[in-house]
NUMI-512876 format. One record per residue (C-alpha): x, y, z; residue in one letter. Coordinates in nm, 4 decimals, decimal comma. Example, Ala and Ser with C-alpha at 12.3 -4.5 7.8 and 13.67 -1.06 7.14 Angstrom:
% residues 2
+----------+----------+----------+---------+
:       c1 :       c2 :       c3 : residuo :
+----------+----------+----------+---------+
:   1,2300 :  -0,4500 :   0,7800 :       a :
:   1,3670 :  -0,1060 :   0,7140 :       s :
+----------+----------+----------+---------+
***
This chain:
% residues 427
+----------+----------+----------+---------+
:       c1 :       c2 :       c3 : residuo :
+----------+----------+----------+---------+
:   9,7335 :   8,4586 :  10,0048 :       m :
:   9,5352 :   8,6263 :   9,7243 :       p :
:   9,5927 :   8,9847 :   9,6300 :       q :
:   9,3834 :   9,1980 :   9,8663 :       p :
:   9,0635 :   9,3395 :   9,7173 :       p :
:   9,1766 :   9,6944 :   9,7837 :       s :
:   9,4553 :   9,6564 :   9,5276 :       a :
:   9,2430 :   9,7686 :   9,2343 :       v :
:   9,3457 :   9,9423 :   8,9153 :       s :
:   9,3106 :  10,3171 :   8,9010 :       r :
:   9,3687 :  10,3310 :   8,5256 :       d :
:   9,0715 :  10,3908 :   8,2961 :       e :
:   9,0492 :  10,3756 :   7,9169 :       p :
:   9,1428 :  10,7206 :   7,7849 :       v :
:   9,2247 :  10,8929 :   7,4596 :       i :
:   9,5646 :  11,0610 :   7,4734 :       r :
:   9,6094 :  11,3885 :   7,2898 :       d :
:   9,9809 :  11,4284 :   7,3624 :       r :
:  10,3007 :  11,2287 :   7,3819 :       d :
:  10,4196 :  11,0838 :   7,7106 :       d :
:  10,6287 :  11,3407 :   7,8979 :       a :
:  10,7556 :  11,0966 :   8,1615 :       c :
:  11,1053 :  11,2113 :   8,2610 :       p :
:  11,4215 :  11,0124 :   8,2149 :       g :
:  11,7925 :  11,0613 :   8,2617 :       a :
:  11,8228 :  11,2271 :   7,9213 :       l :
:  11,4822 :  11,3957 :   7,9051 :       r :
:  11,4793 :  11,6149 :   8,2141 :       l :
:  11,1627 :  11,7481 :   8,3767 :       h :
:  11,1445 :  12,1130 :   8,4788 :       a :
:  11,0179 :  12,1272 :   8,8389 :       a :
:  10,9859 :  12,4219 :   9,0764 :       d :
:  11,3113 :  12,3266 :   9,2512 :       d :
:  11,5092 :  12,2808 :   8,9307 :       g :
:  11,5273 :  12,0037 :   8,6727 :       h :
:  11,4541 :  11,6416 :   8,7645 :       l :
:  11,6188 :  11,3305 :   8,6193 :       a :
:  11,4788 :  10,9811 :   8,6603 :       r :
:  11,7431 :  10,7104 :   8,6267 :       v :
:  11,5859 :  10,3767 :   8,5440 :       r :
:  11,7422 :  10,0796 :   8,7209 :       i :
:  11,6160 :   9,7538 :   8,5614 :       p :
:  11,5136 :   9,5186 :   8,8408 :       g :
:  11,6447 :   9,7749 :   9,0899 :       g :
:  11,9904 :   9,6114 :   9,0772 :       a :
:  12,2954 :   9,8308 :   9,1355 :       l :
:  12,6558 :   9,7581 :   9,2183 :       t :
:  12,8159 :   9,9511 :   9,5017 :       a :
:  13,0317 :  10,1344 :   9,2458 :       h :
:  12,7273 :  10,2409 :   9,0431 :       q :
:  12,5603 :  10,3621 :   9,3619 :       a :
:  12,8643 :  10,5709 :   9,4484 :       s :
:  12,8598 :  10,7340 :   9,1052 :       l :
:  12,4918 :  10,8223 :   9,1487 :       l :
:  12,5839 :  11,0037 :   9,4693 :       a :
:  12,8534 :  11,1903 :   9,2777 :       s :
:  12,5937 :  11,2923 :   9,0184 :       a :
:  12,3589 :  11,4239 :   9,2881 :       a :
:  12,6400 :  11,6272 :   9,4462 :       d :
:  12,7854 :  11,7576 :   9,1227 :       r :
:  12,4655 :  11,8420 :   8,9340 :       f :
:  12,1751 :  11,8284 :   9,1828 :       g :
:  12,0673 :  11,9251 :   9,5318 :       d :
:  12,2667 :  11,6574 :   9,7139 :       g :
:  11,9735 :  11,4191 :   9,7558 :       h :
:  11,8503 :  11,1005 :   9,5877 :       l :
:  11,4887 :  10,9847 :   9,5774 :       e :
:  11,3447 :  10,6368 :   9,5283 :       l :
:  11,0405 :  10,5897 :   9,3059 :       t :
:  10,7526 :  10,3430 :   9,3136 :       s :
:  10,9152 :  10,1556 :   9,0248 :       r :
:  11,2502 :  10,0941 :   9,1871 :       g :
:  11,4236 :  10,3815 :   9,0112 :       n :
:  11,6281 :  10,6776 :   9,1368 :       v :
:  11,5539 :  11,0468 :   9,0911 :       q :
:  11,7920 :  11,3397 :   9,1094 :       l :
:  11,6381 :  11,6809 :   9,1816 :       r :
:  11,7507 :  12,0416 :   9,1747 :       g :
:  11,9507 :  11,9958 :   8,8553 :       l :
:  12,0838 :  12,3131 :   8,6990 :       a :
:  12,0273 :  12,4294 :   8,3421 :       d :
:  12,2826 :  12,2937 :   8,0985 :       g :
:  12,3852 :  11,9913 :   8,3073 :       c :
:  12,2409 :  11,7314 :   8,0687 :       g :
:  12,5596 :  11,6428 :   7,8821 :       a :
:  12,7694 :  11,6108 :   8,1969 :       g :
:  12,5045 :  11,4027 :   8,3724 :       l :
:  12,4686 :  11,1738 :   8,0709 :       a :
:  12,8447 :  11,1210 :   8,0539 :       a :
:  12,8646 :  11,0291 :   8,4227 :       l :
:  12,5688 :  10,7892 :   8,4009 :       l :
:  12,7086 :  10,6322 :   8,0856 :       d :
:  13,0412 :  10,5723 :   8,2609 :       a :
:  12,8458 :  10,3989 :   8,5376 :       a :
:  12,6750 :  10,1665 :   8,2878 :       g :
:  12,3360 :  10,3195 :   8,3621 :       l :
:  12,2472 :  10,4435 :   8,0133 :       l :
:  12,1473 :  10,2182 :   7,7210 :       p :
:  12,1528 :  10,2922 :   7,3508 :       a :
:  11,9816 :  10,6193 :   7,2464 :       p :
:  11,6025 :  10,5946 :   7,2323 :       g :
:  11,5677 :  10,3135 :   7,4845 :       h :
:  11,6415 :  10,4895 :   7,8124 :       e :
:  11,2785 :  10,5430 :   7,9201 :       r :
:  11,1436 :  10,1985 :   7,8246 :       v :
:  11,3522 :  10,0033 :   8,0776 :       r :
:  11,0719 :   9,9949 :   8,3335 :       n :
:  11,1369 :   9,6560 :   8,4931 :       i :
:  11,0547 :   9,5691 :   8,8529 :       v :
:  11,1630 :   9,2345 :   8,9972 :       a :
:  11,1332 :   9,0377 :   9,3210 :       t :
:  11,4050 :   9,2134 :   9,5243 :       p :
:  11,4995 :   8,9250 :   9,7540 :       t :
:  11,5389 :   8,6703 :   9,4735 :       s :
:  11,8545 :   8,5949 :   9,2784 :       q :
:  11,6594 :   8,3725 :   9,0397 :       d :
:  11,4976 :   8,6650 :   8,8559 :       v :
:  11,8211 :   8,8492 :   8,7800 :       l :
:  11,8942 :   8,6514 :   8,4590 :       p :
:  11,5431 :   8,7437 :   8,3418 :       w :
:  11,6089 :   9,1093 :   8,4222 :       v :
:  11,9353 :   9,1160 :   8,2291 :       r :
:  11,7934 :   8,9346 :   7,9270 :       e :
:  11,4741 :   9,1398 :   7,9048 :       l :
:  11,6740 :   9,4607 :   7,9353 :       d :
:  11,9088 :   9,3417 :   7,6595 :       r :
:  11,6144 :   9,2562 :   7,4342 :       l :
:  11,4431 :   9,5901 :   7,4961 :       l :
:  11,7580 :   9,7872 :   7,4238 :       c :
:  11,8165 :   9,5964 :   7,0973 :       a :
:  11,4618 :   9,6438 :   6,9653 :       n :
:  11,3708 :   9,9581 :   6,7726 :       a :
:  10,9965 :   9,8904 :   6,7865 :       r :
:  10,9685 :   9,9228 :   7,1651 :       v :
:  11,1032 :  10,2775 :   7,1651 :       t :
:  10,7361 :  10,3670 :   7,1013 :       a :
:  10,6426 :  10,2445 :   7,4522 :       l :
:  10,5582 :  10,5159 :   7,7010 :       s :
:  10,7767 :  10,5750 :   8,0025 :       g :
:  10,4915 :  10,4364 :   8,2145 :       r :
:  10,4648 :  10,0889 :   8,0593 :       f :
:  10,5702 :   9,8405 :   8,3286 :       l :
:  10,7215 :   9,4904 :   8,3250 :       f :
:  10,7200 :   9,2815 :   8,6445 :       a :
:  10,9437 :   8,9771 :   8,6860 :       l :
:  10,8186 :   8,7811 :   8,9869 :       d :
:  10,9897 :   8,4675 :   9,1148 :       d :
:  10,6502 :   8,3161 :   9,1994 :       g :
:  10,5793 :   8,4607 :   9,5425 :       r :
:  10,3522 :   8,7363 :   9,4121 :       g :
:  10,5140 :   9,0555 :   9,5400 :       d :
:  10,5814 :   9,2626 :   9,2264 :       v :
:  10,2994 :   9,0829 :   9,0414 :       a :
:  10,0604 :   9,2827 :   9,2625 :       a :
:  10,1833 :   9,6203 :   9,1318 :       l :
:   9,9422 :   9,6367 :   8,8357 :       e :
:  10,2111 :   9,5814 :   8,5706 :       p :
:  10,1345 :   9,5750 :   8,2005 :       d :
:  10,3281 :   9,2504 :   8,1502 :       v :
:  10,3933 :   9,0055 :   8,4339 :       t :
:  10,6277 :   8,7090 :   8,4300 :       v :
:  10,5578 :   8,4732 :   8,7206 :       l :
:  10,7976 :   8,1916 :   8,7955 :       g :
:  10,6498 :   7,8426 :   8,8313 :       r :
:  10,7981 :   7,5083 :   8,9399 :       p :
:  10,9652 :   7,2789 :   8,6896 :       g :
:  11,1391 :   7,5471 :   8,4844 :       g :
:  10,8150 :   7,7098 :   8,3700 :       r :
:  10,6776 :   8,0644 :   8,3790 :       a :
:  10,3439 :   8,2355 :   8,3276 :       l :
:  10,3168 :   8,5521 :   8,1206 :       v :
:  10,0189 :   8,7684 :   8,2062 :       r :
:   9,8783 :   9,0554 :   7,9994 :       l :
:   9,7623 :   9,3383 :   8,2223 :       g :
:   9,5046 :   9,2300 :   8,4790 :       a :
:   9,3846 :   8,9224 :   8,2871 :       a :
:   9,2483 :   8,6330 :   8,4923 :       a :
:   9,4554 :   8,3866 :   8,2939 :       g :
:   9,8041 :   8,3746 :   8,1454 :       a :
:  10,0192 :   8,1944 :   7,8913 :       v :
:  10,2646 :   7,9286 :   8,0085 :       a :
:  10,6122 :   7,9152 :   7,8557 :       v :
:  10,9499 :   7,7667 :   7,9424 :       a :
:  11,1347 :   7,9845 :   8,1920 :       a :
:  11,4192 :   8,0517 :   7,9485 :       q :
:  11,1674 :   8,1892 :   7,6965 :       d :
:  11,0019 :   8,4267 :   7,9434 :       a :
:  11,2021 :   8,7434 :   7,8613 :       p :
:  11,1397 :   8,7054 :   7,4880 :       r :
:  10,7713 :   8,6376 :   7,5557 :       a :
:  10,7539 :   8,9575 :   7,7618 :       a :
:  10,9072 :   9,1521 :   7,4735 :       l :
:  10,6543 :   9,0039 :   7,2299 :       l :
:  10,3759 :   9,1031 :   7,4691 :       a :
:  10,4959 :   9,4634 :   7,4512 :       a :
:  10,5005 :   9,4494 :   7,0710 :       e :
:  10,1473 :   9,3054 :   7,0756 :       y :
:  10,0372 :   9,6005 :   7,2895 :       f :
:  10,1936 :   9,8490 :   7,0486 :       l :
:  10,0130 :   9,6879 :   6,7558 :       d :
:   9,6829 :   9,7089 :   6,9452 :       a :
:   9,7453 :  10,0704 :   7,0473 :       a :
:   9,8215 :  10,1648 :   6,6862 :       d :
:   9,5037 :   9,9932 :   6,5689 :       a :
:   9,2969 :  10,1681 :   6,8364 :       a :
:   9,4374 :  10,5101 :   6,7503 :       g :
:   9,4002 :  10,6304 :   7,1113 :       t :
:   9,7725 :  10,6698 :   7,1859 :       r :
:   9,7349 :  10,4441 :   7,4888 :       a :
:  10,0286 :  10,4352 :   7,7242 :       w :
:   9,9295 :  10,1238 :   7,9204 :       r :
:   9,7238 :   9,8084 :   7,8651 :       l :
:   9,4431 :   9,9303 :   8,0906 :       a :
:   9,3927 :  10,2269 :   7,8561 :       e :
:   9,3123 :  10,0175 :   7,5482 :       l :
:   8,9471 :  10,0348 :   7,4382 :       p :
:   8,7501 :   9,7152 :   7,4951 :       a :
:   8,7461 :   9,6359 :   7,1247 :       g :
:   9,1241 :   9,6371 :   7,1130 :       h :
:   9,2029 :   9,4592 :   7,4405 :       a :
:   9,4785 :   9,2010 :   7,4243 :       l :
:   9,3671 :   8,8391 :   7,3985 :       d :
:   9,5444 :   8,5344 :   7,5430 :       d :
:   9,4620 :   8,3246 :   7,2368 :       a :
:   9,6092 :   8,5793 :   6,9974 :       e :
:   9,9133 :   8,6192 :   7,2227 :       f :
:   9,9638 :   8,2428 :   7,2298 :       t :
:   9,9490 :   8,2348 :   6,8512 :       a :
:  10,2080 :   8,5121 :   6,8289 :       r :
:  10,4422 :   8,3265 :   7,0627 :       l :
:  10,4012 :   8,0039 :   6,8668 :       t :
:  10,4751 :   8,1855 :   6,5416 :       a :
:  10,7956 :   8,3180 :   6,7023 :       a :
:  10,9063 :   7,9634 :   6,7867 :       g :
:  10,8094 :   7,9705 :   7,1558 :       i :
:  10,6200 :   7,6721 :   7,2924 :       d :
:  10,3205 :   7,8357 :   7,4629 :       a :
:   9,9969 :   7,7141 :   7,6199 :       a :
:   9,6990 :   7,9111 :   7,7503 :       r :
:   9,6117 :   7,8868 :   8,1194 :       t :
:   9,2586 :   8,0330 :   8,1400 :       p :
:   9,2409 :   8,0690 :   8,5193 :       e :
:   9,5338 :   8,1318 :   8,7515 :       v :
:   9,5278 :   8,1575 :   9,1305 :       a :
:   9,7578 :   8,4565 :   9,1501 :       w :
:   9,9735 :   8,4491 :   9,4642 :       p :
:  10,0340 :   8,7464 :   9,6877 :       y :
:  10,3212 :   8,8033 :   9,9288 :       t :
:  10,3796 :   9,1233 :  10,1217 :       a :
:  10,6880 :   9,3193 :  10,0135 :       p :
:  11,0047 :   9,3166 :  10,2229 :       p :
:  11,0110 :   9,5480 :  10,5230 :       r :
:  11,2899 :   9,6329 :  10,7673 :       p :
:  11,3166 :   9,3313 :  10,9951 :       w :
:  11,6167 :   9,3937 :  11,2194 :       g :
:  11,9427 :   9,2128 :  11,2636 :       r :
:  11,9564 :   8,8467 :  11,1567 :       g :
:  12,1058 :   8,5635 :  11,3612 :       p :
:  12,4259 :   8,5182 :  11,1605 :       g :
:  12,7223 :   8,7388 :  11,0687 :       p :
:  12,5800 :   8,8024 :  10,7206 :       r :
:  12,2366 :   8,8204 :  10,5656 :       g :
:  11,9930 :   9,0305 :  10,3651 :       d :
:  11,9175 :   9,3758 :  10,5018 :       l :
:  11,6059 :   9,5725 :  10,4126 :       c :
:  11,6590 :   9,9468 :  10,4558 :       v :
:  11,3911 :  10,2167 :  10,4613 :       l :
:  11,4856 :  10,5785 :  10,3927 :       p :
:  11,2153 :  10,7992 :  10,5495 :       p :
:  10,9840 :  10,9203 :  10,2717 :       l :
:  11,2113 :  10,7534 :  10,0160 :       g :
:  11,4621 :  11,0409 :  10,0192 :       r :
:  11,8286 :  11,0379 :  10,1198 :       m :
:  12,1205 :  11,2738 :  10,1382 :       t :
:  12,4269 :  11,1728 :   9,9431 :       t :
:  12,5939 :  11,1078 :  10,2779 :       g :
:  12,3287 :  10,8512 :  10,3692 :       q :
:  12,3456 :  10,7029 :  10,0192 :       w :
:  12,7223 :  10,6601 :  10,0480 :       r :
:  12,6799 :  10,4691 :  10,3735 :       v :
:  12,4447 :  10,2358 :  10,1858 :       l :
:  12,7031 :  10,1960 :   9,9110 :       a :
:  12,9733 :  10,1253 :  10,1679 :       e :
:  12,7740 :   9,8465 :  10,3333 :       v :
:  12,6686 :   9,7132 :   9,9912 :       a :
:  13,0341 :   9,7002 :   9,8897 :       g :
:  13,0905 :   9,4403 :  10,1617 :       h :
:  12,7938 :   9,2391 :  10,0324 :       g :
:  12,6296 :   9,1749 :   9,6968 :       d :
:  12,5267 :   9,5224 :   9,5841 :       g :
:  12,1892 :   9,6924 :   9,6212 :       l :
:  11,8348 :   9,6107 :   9,5098 :       r :
:  11,6046 :   9,9129 :   9,5022 :       i :
:  11,2451 :   9,8024 :   9,5528 :       t :
:  10,9176 :   9,9473 :   9,4212 :       p :
:  10,8174 :  10,0119 :   9,7851 :       w :
:  11,0891 :  10,2752 :   9,8301 :       r :
:  11,3104 :  10,0464 :  10,0321 :       t :
:  11,6520 :   9,9007 :   9,9505 :       i :
:  11,7583 :   9,5393 :   9,9966 :       v :
:  12,1278 :   9,4744 :  10,0577 :       l :
:  12,1883 :   9,1034 :   9,9802 :       p :
:  12,4470 :   8,9168 :  10,1868 :       d :
:  12,5326 :   9,2267 :  10,3875 :       a :
:  12,7594 :   9,2235 :  10,6945 :       p :
:  12,5423 :   9,2235 :  11,0090 :       l :
:  12,8081 :   9,2434 :  11,2788 :       r :
:  13,1827 :   9,2361 :  11,3255 :       g :
:  13,4302 :   9,4822 :  11,1744 :       p :
:  13,1595 :   9,6195 :  10,9401 :       v :
:  12,8336 :   9,6368 :  11,1360 :       d :
:  12,5888 :   9,7164 :  10,8567 :       g :
:  12,2760 :   9,7757 :  11,0709 :       p :
:  12,4627 :  10,0020 :  11,3140 :       a :
:  12,6163 :  10,2102 :  11,0341 :       l :
:  12,2827 :  10,2523 :  10,8592 :       l :
:  12,0915 :  10,3429 :  11,1751 :       e :
:  12,3589 :  10,5960 :  11,2687 :       e :
:  12,3057 :  10,7530 :  10,9251 :       a :
:  11,9343 :  10,7973 :  10,9977 :       g :
:  11,8026 :  10,5050 :  10,7923 :       l :
:  11,5487 :  10,2525 :  10,9210 :       v :
:  11,6611 :   9,8892 :  10,9446 :       v :
:  11,4464 :   9,7543 :  11,2316 :       s :
:  11,0831 :   9,6477 :  11,2450 :       a :
:  10,8231 :   9,8638 :  11,4162 :       g :
:  10,9578 :  10,2046 :  11,3177 :       n :
:  10,6733 :  10,4532 :  11,2511 :       p :
:  10,8293 :  10,5563 :  10,9190 :       w :
:  10,7310 :  10,2148 :  10,7818 :       q :
:  10,3731 :  10,3347 :  10,7398 :       s :
:  10,4209 :  10,6893 :  10,6066 :       v :
:  10,4592 :  10,7910 :  10,2420 :       t :
:  10,4272 :  11,1258 :  10,0668 :       a :
:  10,4460 :  11,2937 :   9,7306 :       c :
:  10,7095 :  11,5587 :   9,6593 :       t :
:  10,4930 :  11,8503 :   9,7753 :       g :
:  10,6217 :  12,2028 :   9,8096 :       r :
:  10,8649 :  12,3492 :   9,7203 :       p :
:  10,9453 :  12,1009 :   9,4444 :       g :
:  10,5983 :  12,0745 :   9,2898 :       c :
:  10,4041 :  12,3767 :   9,1665 :       a :
:  10,0732 :  12,1900 :   9,1913 :       k :
:  10,1118 :  12,1069 :   9,5594 :       s :
:   9,9142 :  12,3037 :   9,8168 :       l :
:  10,1395 :  12,2142 :  10,1116 :       a :
:  10,4854 :  12,1028 :  10,2174 :       d :
:  10,3537 :  11,7521 :  10,2793 :       v :
:  10,6890 :  11,6035 :  10,3721 :       r :
:  10,7437 :  11,8570 :  10,6475 :       a :
:  10,3895 :  11,8005 :  10,7749 :       d :
:  10,4395 :  11,4234 :  10,7710 :       a :
:  10,7661 :  11,4562 :  10,9642 :       r :
:  10,5996 :  11,6761 :  11,2242 :       a :
:  10,3352 :  11,4119 :  11,2994 :       l :
:  10,5080 :  11,0798 :  11,2294 :       v :
:  10,5735 :  10,9997 :  11,5973 :       d :
:  10,2282 :  11,1082 :  11,7132 :       r :
:   9,9980 :  10,9573 :  11,4496 :       a :
:  10,0232 :  10,5823 :  11,5030 :       r :
:   9,8127 :  10,2970 :  11,3701 :       g :
:   9,8125 :   9,9852 :  11,1515 :       p :
:   9,7199 :  10,1486 :  10,8206 :       l :
:   9,9739 :  10,3406 :  10,6125 :       p :
:   9,9151 :  10,7115 :  10,5602 :       v :
:   9,9915 :  10,8783 :  10,2292 :       h :
:  10,0301 :  11,2543 :  10,2232 :       w :
:   9,9273 :  11,4173 :   9,8947 :       s :
:   9,9787 :  11,7799 :   9,7988 :       g :
:   9,7060 :  11,7783 :   9,5342 :       c :
:   9,4314 :  11,5655 :   9,3809 :       e :
:   9,6777 :  11,3724 :   9,1640 :       r :
:   9,7957 :  11,1787 :   9,4736 :       r :
:  10,1331 :  11,0962 :   9,3185 :       c :
:  10,3217 :  10,8033 :   9,4723 :       g :
:  10,0238 :  10,6585 :   9,6601 :       h :
:  10,0761 :  10,3081 :   9,8019 :       p :
:   9,9173 :  10,0090 :   9,6316 :       r :
:   9,8278 :   9,6628 :   9,7510 :       g :
:   9,6455 :   9,7612 :  10,0689 :       t :
:   9,4182 :  10,0163 :  10,2302 :       q :
:   9,5696 :  10,3475 :  10,3258 :       w :
:   9,4620 :  10,6702 :  10,4922 :       v :
:   9,4705 :  10,9496 :  10,2377 :       d :
:   9,5787 :  11,2868 :  10,3804 :       a :
:   9,5037 :  11,5287 :  10,0965 :       l :
:   9,6123 :  11,8921 :  10,1144 :       a :
:   9,3402 :  12,1440 :  10,0298 :       t :
:   9,3114 :  12,5215 :  10,0486 :       e :
:   9,1587 :  12,4768 :  10,3969 :       d :
:   9,3958 :  12,2176 :  10,5438 :       g :
:   9,3993 :  11,8390 :  10,5055 :       y :
:   9,1079 :  11,6182 :  10,4073 :       r :
:   9,1300 :  11,2605 :  10,5418 :       l :
:   8,9736 :  10,9632 :  10,3675 :       s :
:   8,9905 :  10,5843 :  10,3467 :       v :
:   8,8803 :  10,3986 :  10,0327 :       d :
:   8,7325 :  10,7233 :   9,9030 :       g :
:   8,5225 :  10,7786 :  10,2177 :       r :
:   8,5863 :  11,1213 :  10,3722 :       t :
:   8,6480 :  11,1185 :  10,7468 :       l :
:   8,5450 :  11,4187 :  10,9577 :       p :
:   8,8078 :  11,5495 :  11,1977 :       h :
:   8,8861 :  11,8374 :  11,4278 :       g :
:   9,1961 :  12,0552 :  11,4577 :       p :
:   9,4117 :  11,7780 :  11,6114 :       d :
:   9,5279 :  11,6126 :  11,2899 :       l :
:   9,7525 :  11,3612 :  11,4645 :       a :
:   9,4622 :  11,2306 :  11,6742 :       a :
:   9,2399 :  11,2142 :  11,3668 :       a :
:   9,5013 :  11,0174 :  11,1715 :       l :
:   9,5483 :  10,7721 :  11,4582 :       t :
:   9,1735 :  10,7156 :  11,4872 :       a :
:   9,1384 :  10,6693 :  11,1118 :       a :
:   9,4215 :  10,4176 :  11,0990 :       r :
:   9,3050 :  10,2152 :  11,3968 :       e :
:   8,9312 :  10,2032 :  11,3289 :       t :
:   8,9429 :  10,1269 :  10,9566 :       t :
:   9,2198 :   9,8654 :  10,9466 :       a :
:   9,1226 :   9,5459 :  10,7671 :       s :
:   9,2582 :   9,2365 :  10,9449 :       p :
:   9,2510 :   9,0442 :  10,6184 :       q :
:   9,4696 :   9,2907 :  10,4273 :       s :
:   9,8480 :   9,2626 :  10,4483 :       p :
:   9,9972 :   9,5715 :  10,6073 :       k :
:  10,2054 :   9,6784 :  10,3123 :       t :
:  10,2613 :  10,0021 :  10,1333 :       q :
+----------+----------+----------+---------+
***
């Protein structure tokens, strides 16, 4: 299935007048509820032990919660002043910090239900952390390693690696129609060279671009030049001018499987968990093959126990996490809102919780506290509930929808009447 037409880029060419302030685990962001740390998890892959140490960090330094991001990373909030050294030491002991200077460039998403992409993830992360040049990348530059099904390839990455049959891979630059074909074992190094090509183009443009979509037209990356660069680096590469890019909906909670073990997809409501809930995840993951945090704010537990002495689904549901299909939380997302964000005009998470059981429909709803619409879903249509000084404004695809005082009824009507039967119901 092709990528739905509603999955369009929202980036525009810009001229940056400042450095990227994207937070990391070492560069903390001062929010209204304390400092925020973003721990990058390449490919979303964590061991159960690493997950347990993250919970310890949230309890010891933060507000006792962990948040998932749209890039498969983990955020800790409510961090106190002066906690940086202790947090860094704990994360380093967990194997979650690379060499100095590289912590914010490890933005790698990967197909979460595939084991085949994990060697790519590990090799690309190793190459990034060993390369001084890429420390100039912004914390927003994104790599996507897709096993060929087209899930993370639809997330508007800057560099996409798409697995192909016969030990081959395609490397795509931004939203280009075509790609460059390489041997699968060369794909991580090709992705690194693509990032270096971008940095060269950004330097030449002088616009301090953070992402490929921000490069001026005269400095856009070119498949022919990229192919030449790969060839010069000893990589056998061939241009593929037109590619039928696949699209597969991301994993969603699907309920208990037929056997005693299997993959579990877990949804924390609004992508936020207490450390108690997180430790239940780690416990179940410890009886399986770790955790895979997805860019859709879900968590995949590969080879998890589904029944018997350790009943993974029952433990997770008892902890307040969603593991079964059809739950209304599967179509609700929100930004941080008040009190954590000074720009927000409402406590959007509380408002979403108050209406989640009443406002039903096929389209996802994203609650935004301000015009920035942080964390909005991609890859499908969604109902946009935007907080204003006078309440919420509802819209779909930029079209404002009139509504009365019953917001739940208005959301239900918007979701049901504007759903596109051709678009996958993802978020």
